[in-house]
N, C-alpha and C positions, 0 to 999 in steps of 0.2 A: 143136679145140683150137690156141691161139696162145702161142708163147714170146715175151715181149717183154722185152728185156735194154735196162737205164742206166746210166749212173755217177752215182754220187751222193757226197755228202758224210756219210753216217751212216755212223760211226767208231765206236760202241762198241754193246756188246749193252742197254744201257739205251737210246740211240736205235731200235735195230730192235723193242724191248720196245714203244715209246711208238707205233711204225705197227701192231703187232699187233691191236688192237682195231678200227682205223680199214681193215685190210684182211681181216680175218674176217667185218666185217659185210658185205663187198661180195659179192655172190650171185656174181660173173662172174669173183673171182679165186679158181681154184680149191688154186693152191701159189703159194708167195712165199719167196724167200729172197735174205740181204743176207751176201755175202764179205766180210768184215772183212778179210781175210789178204789180199785183191788190194788193186793201187794204187789202184785205183779203184771201193772199195767196191761192187762190182758187185751191183746188184738184177735178181733174175731173177723174172719170174710165170709163171706160168702160169695161162690167162683162156679165157674161150668165146672166140668172135666176136665177140661183142658188145661186148666192151670195146676203147677203143682208145690208142694210146700218148698220145694226149694228155689223157685221162680221167685216166693214171695220174701223168702230171706234174702235172696241176694239185692232184690230190691229194696228192702229195708235197709241192708247193710251199706248198700250206694250211698245210700242215704244218710249215715252217720252214726245209727242207731244200733243198739245192741238187740237179739231176737234169737228167740230158741222155741222150739215145736214143744208144744205140752203136750201131754199125754192124754188120751180120753180118761 
């Protein structure tokens, strides 16, 4: 299992909800959350080892959001 952490511009529950069906149908995403209280609106994804950071970045950008990898 891998933990992927990103800075985003996902700033509301409505925007989080818009990503739910996209992440839900992706079999390599086990769990995910967006911290709306954090200044960086951190997206955390628990995923299988098959999923790459770039795949998540592409997926989120295709849905109109800013996303950037946060260093450990």
